[in-house]
C-alpha positions as CSV (number, residue, x, y, z in Angstrom):
1,X,-9.0,-57.2,75.8
2,X,-6.3,-58.0,72.3
3,X,-4.1,-55.8,72.3
4,X,-3.5,-55.3,68.3
5,X,-1.1,-52.4,66.6
6,X,-1.5,-50.7,63.8
7,X,0.2,-52.5,60.5
8,X,2.5,-50.0,58.2
9,X,1.8,-49.5,54.6
10,X,4.7,-50.1,52.3
11,X,6.6,-46.4,51.2
12,X,5.2,-47.9,47.5
13,X,1.8,-47.9,49.1
14,X,1.1,-44.6,50.0
15,X,-0.2,-42.8,46.4
16,X,-2.4,-45.5,46.4
17,X,-3.3,-44.8,49.4
18,X,-4.2,-41.5,49.2
19,X,-6.8,-42.0,45.7
20,X,-9.3,-44.1,48.3
21,X,-8.9,-41.4,51.0
22,X,-10.0,-39.3,47.9
23,X,-12.9,-41.2,47.0
24,X,-14.3,-41.7,51.3
25,X,-14.4,-38.3,51.0
26,X,-16.6,-38.4,47.9
27,X,-18.2,-40.5,49.6
28,X,-18.4,-38.6,52.0
29,X,-16.6,-40.7,55.3
30,X,-14.3,-38.6,56.4
31,X,-13.2,-40.2,59.0
32,X,-12.0,-43.2,56.4
33,X,-10.4,-40.9,54.5
34,X,-8.6,-39.5,57.9
35,X,-8.0,-42.8,59.0
36,X,-6.0,-43.7,55.7
37,X,-4.0,-40.1,55.5
38,X,-2.6,-41.5,58.8
39,X,-1.6,-44.3,57.9
40,X,0.5,-43.0,54.9
41,X,1.8,-39.5,56.8
42,X,2.9,-42.4,58.9
43,X,5.5,-43.5,56.8
44,X,6.3,-40.2,55.3
45,X,4.8,-37.2,57.9
46,X,5.9,-34.5,54.3
47,X,3.5,-36.3,51.7
48,X,2.5,-33.6,50.3
49,X,-1.5,-35.3,49.3
50,X,-2.3,-36.9,52.3
51,X,-1.8,-33.8,54.6
52,X,-4.4,-31.8,51.8
53,X,-6.6,-34.5,51.7
54,X,-6.1,-34.9,55.8
55,X,-6.7,-31.8,56.1
56,X,-10.0,-31.8,54.0
57,X,-11.3,-34.6,55.1
58,X,-11.3,-32.6,58.3
59,X,-12.9,-29.1,57.5
60,X,-15.8,-32.6,55.5
61,X,-16.4,-31.9,60.1
62,X,-16.8,-29.2,61.1
63,X,-20.8,-29.2,61.3
64,X,-19.8,-31.8,64.6
65,X,-19.4,-29.8,67.4
66,X,-15.7,-31.3,67.9
67,X,-13.4,-29.3,69.8
68,X,-9.9,-28.8,67.4
69,X,-11.2,-30.4,64.1
70,X,-10.5,-26.2,63.1
71,X,-6.7,-26.7,64.5
72,X,-6.3,-30.3,62.7
73,X,-6.9,-28.9,59.7
74,X,-4.9,-25.6,59.6
75,X,-2.0,-27.6,61.5
76,X,-1.7,-30.6,58.2
77,X,-2.4,-27.2,55.4
78,X,0.6,-25.8,57.7
79,X,2.9,-28.7,56.9
80,X,2.4,-28.2,53.0
81,X,5.2,-26.8,50.8
82,X,3.9,-25.0,48.3
83,X,3.2,-21.9,49.4
84,X,0.1,-21.1,46.9
85,X,-1.9,-24.6,48.3
86,X,-0.8,-23.3,51.5
87,X,-2.5,-20.1,51.3
88,X,-5.5,-21.6,49.2
89,X,-6.3,-24.4,52.0
90,X,-6.5,-22.7,54.8
91,X,-8.7,-20.3,53.5
92,X,-10.7,-23.1,52.3
93,X,-10.8,-24.3,55.9
94,X,-11.6,-21.2,56.5
95,X,-14.5,-20.7,54.2
96,X,-16.2,-24.2,55.1
97,X,-15.9,-23.0,59.5
98,X,-17.7,-20.6,58.4
99,X,-20.3,-21.8,56.4
100,X,-20.7,-24.1,60.0
101,X,-20.9,-21.5,62.1
102,X,-24.1,-19.9,59.9
103,X,-25.6,-23.7,59.8
104,X,-25.6,-23.7,63.2
105,X,-27.5,-19.5,63.3
106,X,-24.1,-18.0,64.8
107,X,-23.5,-14.7,62.2
108,X,-20.6,-12.8,64.5
109,X,-18.3,-17.0,64.3
110,X,-19.7,-16.9,60.6
111,X,-18.3,-13.8,59.2
112,X,-15.1,-13.5,60.8
113,X,-14.1,-17.1,59.6
114,X,-15.4,-15.8,55.3
115,X,-13.7,-12.8,56.0
116,X,-10.3,-14.3,56.7
117,X,-11.5,-16.6,54.0
118,X,-12.0,-14.1,52.0
119,X,-8.1,-12.5,52.6
120,X,-6.6,-15.6,52.1
121,X,-8.0,-16.2,49.1
122,X,-7.2,-12.5,47.7
123,X,-2.9,-13.9,49.2
124,X,-3.6,-17.3,46.7
125,X,-4.4,-15.2,44.1
126,X,-1.8,-13.3,43.7
127,X,0.9,-16.5,44.0
128,X,-1.5,-18.7,42.1
129,X,-0.4,-21.1,38.9
130,X,-1.2,-19.2,35.4
131,X,-4.9,-20.4,34.3
132,X,-6.0,-21.0,38.2
133,X,-9.3,-19.7,38.7
134,X,-9.9,-21.4,41.7
135,X,-9.3,-18.7,44.5
136,X,-11.1,-16.6,42.8
137,X,-14.1,-19.1,43.0
138,X,-14.1,-19.4,46.6
139,X,-13.5,-15.7,46.9
140,X,-16.7,-14.8,44.6
141,X,-18.9,-18.3,46.7
142,X,-17.8,-16.4,49.9
143,X,-19.2,-12.9,49.2
144,X,-22.0,-14.2,47.2
145,X,-22.6,-15.9,51.0
146,X,-22.0,-12.1,52.3
147,X,-24.7,-11.3,50.2
148,X,-27.7,-13.4,50.4
149,X,-28.0,-14.3,54.6
150,X,-29.9,-12.0,56.7
151,X,-27.5,-13.2,59.9
152,X,-24.1,-12.5,58.4
153,X,-25.8,-8.6,56.9
154,X,-26.8,-8.7,60.2
155,X,-23.9,-9.5,62.1
156,X,-22.1,-7.5,60.0
157,X,-23.4,-3.8,60.9
158,X,-22.6,-4.6,64.9
159,X,-19.6,-4.5,65.9
160,X,-17.4,-7.9,65.7
161,X,-14.2,-9.3,66.1
162,X,-11.4,-10.1,63.9
163,X,-10.7,-12.9,66.6
164,X,-12.8,-16.5,65.2
165,X,-14.6,-17.9,67.6
166,X,-13.4,-21.6,67.0
167,X,-15.8,-23.6,70.2
168,X,-15.7,-24.6,73.4
């Protein structure tokens, strides 16, 4: 077996690389986007766009039954320096976790995650830049999920824990 070492990007290539990661996400190829973001972060561990895209790419894989994806996404978002970006994107992670639980028919896990998302979006709304509707739009989507899915109604009516179920 050959030994291969990773090659390092130059600082001038980082933004272009992140643009490619965004493209791979749009093409529904999150693992390629993750790899690119890891290359960028190997050069600049605080590159905000790479952290943001990495976290989102990881959330794209929440339907996979893979341990640690939620924690990985939250770890990337937790390094975002802007409080609004951090809180908003953590809300996105919670929302996507809730939707993944919902698709698996896991009402209690979905409800808990969506409740956490709602809390994040409410906090993000208070600190959002002017004329930024994103937290309100995401909040309303979560409310519509709660209103429209029977499994969530059943979970809401039953006792449930505020502690999320992140998988085995």
